C-alpha positions in Angstrom: 0.0 0.0 0.0 1.3 3.6 -0.7 2.7 5.5 2.3 0.6 8.3 3.8 1.8 11.7 2.8 3.6 13.5 5.7 2.9 16.9 4.3 -0.1 18.6 2.8 -0.4 17.8 -0.9 0.4 20.8 -3.0 -2.3 22.2 -5.3 -1.9 20.9 -8.8 -0.4 23.3 -11.3 -2.8 24.9 -13.7 -3.0 23.3 -17.1 -1.0 25.2 -19.7 -3.1 27.5 -21.9 -3.3 26.7 -25.5 -1.6 29.3 -27.7 -4.0 28.8 -30.6 -7.7 28.4 -30.8 -9.1 25.4 -32.7 -10.3 26.2 -36.2 -14.0 26.8 -36.3 -16.2 24.0 -37.7 -17.9 25.3 -40.8 -20.7 22.7 -40.3 -21.4 23.6 -36.7 -24.3 25.7 -35.6 -23.6 29.4 -35.4 -22.2 30.6 -32.1 -22.0 34.2 -31.2 -18.5 35.5 -30.8 -19.3 36.9 -27.4 -20.4 33.5 -26.2 -17.4 31.8 -27.7 -15.0 34.4 -26.1 -16.9 34.1 -22.8 -16.5 30.4 -22.8 -12.7 30.7 -23.4 -12.3 33.3 -20.7 -14.3 31.3 -18.2 -11.6 28.6 -18.4 -9.0 31.3 -17.7 -11.0 32.4 -14.6 -12.6 35.6 -16.0 -16.2 36.1 -17.1 -17.4 38.1 -20.1 -21.1 38.4 -20.2 -22.9 39.4 -23.4 -24.5 42.8 -23.1 -26.0 45.4 -25.3 -22.8 47.3 -25.7 -20.9 44.1 -26.7 -23.6 43.3 -29.3 -23.4 46.8 -30.7 -19.6 46.6 -30.9 -19.8 43.2 -32.7 -22.4 44.6 -35.1 -20.1 47.6 -35.8 -17.2 45.3 -36.5 -19.2 43.1 -38.8 -20.5 46.2 -40.7 -16.9 47.4 -41.1 -15.9 44.0 -42.3 -18.3 44.2 -45.2 -17.0 47.6 -46.2 -13.4 46.4 -46.1 -14.1 43.2 -48.0 -16.0 45.1 -50.7 -13.1 47.6 -51.0 -10.1 45.2 -50.8 -11.4 41.6 -51.2 -11.4 38.9 -48.6 -7.8 37.8 -49.4 -6.4 41.2 -48.6 -8.5 42.1 -45.6 -6.6 43.0 -42.5 -7.6 43.3 -38.8 -6.1 46.8 -38.7 -8.2 48.0 -41.6 -11.4 46.6 -40.0 -10.5 48.2 -36.6 -9.9 51.6 -38.3 -13.2 51.5 -40.2 -15.1 50.3 -37.1 -13.3 52.8 -34.8 -12.2 50.2 -32.3 -8.8 49.1 -30.9 -7.1 45.8 -31.7 -7.6 44.8 -28.1 -11.4 45.3 -28.5 -11.3 43.3 -31.7 -9.5 40.4 -30.1 -11.9 40.4 -27.2 -14.6 39.1 -29.6 -12.8 37.4 -32.5 -9.9 35.0 -32.3 -8.4 35.8 -35.7 -9.0 37.1 -39.2 -10.4 33.7 -40.2 -12.8 33.7 -37.3 -14.0 37.2 -38.3 -14.7 36.1 -41.9 -16.4 32.9 -40.8 -18.6 34.8 -38.4 -19.3 37.5 -41.0 -20.5 34.8 -43.5 -22.8 33.2 -40.9 -24.1 36.7 -39.9 -25.1 37.6 -43.5 -26.8 34.2 -44.0 -28.8 34.5 -40.8 -29.7 38.1 -41.5 -31.1 37.1 -44.9 -33.2 34.2 -43.5 -34.4 36.0 -40.3 -35.6 39.1 -42.2 -37.3 36.8 -44.7 -39.1 35.0 -41.8 -40.3 38.3 -40.4 -41.7 39.3 -43.8 -43.6 36.1 -44.3 -44.4 34.9 -40.8 -47.5 37.1 -40.3 -49.1 36.4 -43.7 -51.7 33.6 -43.5 -53.0 33.8 -47.1 -51.0 31.4 -49.4 -51.0 33.6 -52.4 -50.2 36.7 -50.4 -47.3 34.9 -48.8 -45.9 33.8 -52.2 -46.2 37.4 -53.5 -44.4 38.6 -50.4 -41.6 36.2 -51.1 -41.2 37.5 -54.6 -41.2 41.1 -53.3 -38.6 40.3 -50.7 -36.3 38.6 -53.3 -36.8 41.4 -55.8 -35.8 43.9 -53.1 -32.8 41.8 -52.1 -31.6 41.8 -55.7 -32.1 45.5 -55.9 -30.2 46.4 -52.8 -27.7 43.5 -52.4 -24.0 44.2 -53.0 -23.5 40.5 -53.9 -22.3 41.4 -57.4 -19.7 43.7 -56.0 -18.5 40.9 -53.7 -18.3 38.5 -56.6 -16.0 40.9 -58.4 -13.6 41.8 -55.5 -13.7 38.4 -53.7 -14.8 35.7 -56.1 -13.7 32.7 -54.1 -15.2 34.0 -50.9 -18.4 35.0 -52.7 -18.8 31.6 -54.3 -18.3 29.9 -51.0 -20.9 32.1 -49.4 -23.4 31.3 -52.3 -22.8 27.6 -51.8 -23.6 27.8 -48.1 -26.6 30.1 -48.4 -28.0 27.9 -51.3 -28.2 24.8 -49.1 -29.6 26.7 -46.1 -32.2 28.4 -48.3 -33.6 25.2 -49.7 -34.7 24.2 -46.1 -35.7 27.7 -45.0 -37.8 28.3 -48.1 -39.7 25.0 -47.7 -40.6 26.1 -44.1 -41.6 29.7 -45.2 -43.7 28.4 -48.1 -45.3 25.6 -46.1 -48.9 27.0 -46.3 -48.4 27.7 -50.0 -47.4 24.1 -50.8 -50.2 22.8 -48.6 -52.7 24.9 -50.6 -51.3 23.7 -53.9 -51.3 20.1 -52.9 -54.9 20.3 -51.8 -56.1 22.0 -55.0 -54.1 19.8 -57.4 -54.7 16.6 -55.5 -51.0 15.6 -55.5 -48.0 16.3 -53.3 -45.5 18.5 -55.1 -41.8 18.2 -55.0 -41.2 21.0 -52.6 -37.5 20.7 -52.4 -37.1 20.9 -56.2 -39.3 23.9 -56.4 -37.4 25.8 -53.7 -34.1 24.8 -55.3 -35.1 26.2 -58.6 -36.3 29.5 -57.1 -32.9 29.9 -55.4 -31.0 29.0 -58.5 -33.0 31.6 -60.4 -32.1 34.3 -57.8 -28.4 33.3 -58.0 -28.5 33.5 -61.8 -29.8 37.0 -61.5 -26.7 37.9 -59.4 -24.4 36.2 -61.9 -26.1 37.2 -65.1 -28.6 40.0 -64.5 -31.6 40.5 -66.8 -30.6 43.2 -69.3 -34.2 44.1 -70.2 -35.1 45.1 -66.7 -35.3 43.1 -63.5 -38.8 44.2 -62.6 -40.0 41.2 -64.7 -38.5 39.0 -61.9 -41.8 38.1 -60.2 -43.5 37.3 -63.5 -40.6 35.1 -64.6 -40.5 33.2 -61.3 -44.2 32.6 -61.5 -43.8 31.1 -65.0 -41.0 29.0 -63.6 -43.2 27.8 -60.8 -46.0 27.0 -63.2 -43.7 24.8 -65.2 -42.3 23.1 -62.1 -45.8 22.4 -60.8 -47.0 20.9 -64.1 -43.8 18.8 -64.2 -44.3 17.6 -60.6 -48.0 16.9 -61.2 -47.3 14.8 -64.4 -44.6 12.8 -62.7 -46.8 12.1 -59.6 -49.7 10.9 -61.7 -47.7 8.5 -63.9 
């Protein structure tokens, strides 16, 4: 048996702190930078609680990130440039973001979530199926009118294409949820269950095509063109189902 210790056992030495943070998982659910930083600091013995001022600072940094990316591209973005545009110190920046890569990853998630959350707000209160569908067209039309996605594609093509790929897959799921009552109404009237995933995928592909190759004759025909596309998709889904 081991001998009893004659002296008080010394407290164990603290575990060495890791010099680098683990790379963020692109497939993980979005985590607010404040929460991520708070979790890291809680291990070190300090606590950083999210508050309104912190959220405003993060929003300001993300807005500055968009301006810097659109000016310089994602490859040439620097933390110093973002700090200067946002009007914050490097110390404040690193309180919320671990690195430049962390910033760009968070910025990408922020833009996707902003798109989907504002779309949900636009559609969520509309109970009439046709009115909800028209509201979707109006939202997408306004997005194409105001979006700076084309500029992003010019100055940061690789980053833009990666963003489009991620928002494409997110949107297929979100659009099916947002258009649920529309699909239910169509299924009941047509007597078949439509291919919802395919219809949403084609709508999103059409929107992305407008970013890549905008309609020269005037984009205000967008709602009419999408309705024609939907009509063709519905007829195709119906004929396949009835075979």
